[in-house]
N, C-alpha and C positions, 0 to 999 in steps of 0.2 A: 307731337308724340311725347308722352310722359316717360320719365325714367322710373323703372321699378327697382326698388331696393331689395336685394336678396338678403334674407336674415342670416346672421352668422350662426354656426353650430354652437351648442352649449359648451360649458367649461372643459370637459375632458378632451375636447378637440381644440387644438390651437387655432389661431387665425389663419394658418396655412394648411390646415387639414388634420386628419386624425393622428398622424405620426409626428406632429410638430414638437411635442414634448419629449420624444425619444431621440431627437436629433440635437441640434444646438440651441433649441428654444429655451424658454424659462426653466430654470432649475437644473439644466444639464442632465436629465435623466438618462440619456444615452451613454454618457461617460460612466455613470454609476453602474448601469446595467452591464456595460462592457467589463468593468473591473470585477463585478460579481461573477461573470462567466469565466473570466481568467482565474479567479480564486477557486471556483468549483473544479475547473479542469486541472489545476495544479494539485488540489486535494486528491482528485481521482488518480493522478499519476503517482503521487506519494503513496497512496493506499495500494496501488498495483505493485509498486516496487517492494513495499513491506511484505505483501502477501507472497510475492515471488521469493523474497529472501527467506521467509519462514519455511516455505515449502522446500526450497533448496537446502536449507539447514537440516530439515528432517530427513530428506533423502540423502544428501551428501554428508550429513553429520555422522553417518555410520562409519565413514572412513576416519573422521577426526576424533570421534568419541568412541569408536569401535574398540580400540585397544583397552580403554578403561572399562568398558562393558565386559570385554573378554577377561580381563584380570579379575573383575568382580566375580564372574562365573567360575573362573579357575579357583579363586579363593573359596567359593562355596563348595565346589567339588572336593577340595582338599578337606574342608571342615566336615563334610558328610562322610568322608572316607572312600569316595569313589576312586580317587587316585592316590598313589603313594608319594611321599616327599621327593623322591628322586625324579619321578615323572613330573611333579609340580615344578621343580626347579628348572627342568629342561624346557617345559612349555613356557614358563615365565620368562626365561632368557630369550626364547624365540619372540615372544610378544613385545618385550621391551626393546629388542634390537630393531624392530620394524618402525618404531616411532621416532 
């Protein structure tokens, strides 16, 4: 009986099968791919945190920047003549005592 030699697969497949180059085979492609996936996941986490922070700043920012907006509106109302100076000073003292 003769031994039949089975041909090896072409280059993209390593000598141990199609996933040889993604493991610990030549070039260490598996380690590079793993690092790439970790970097992508980290970038997505950072992006999600930044988006949450911006949304929270817009929604919650009304409390932190609300008094300055209120003072700006109060100054505009005084300039237009909608309120008198006594009313202005009373409202301004209320707004500045809250911050």
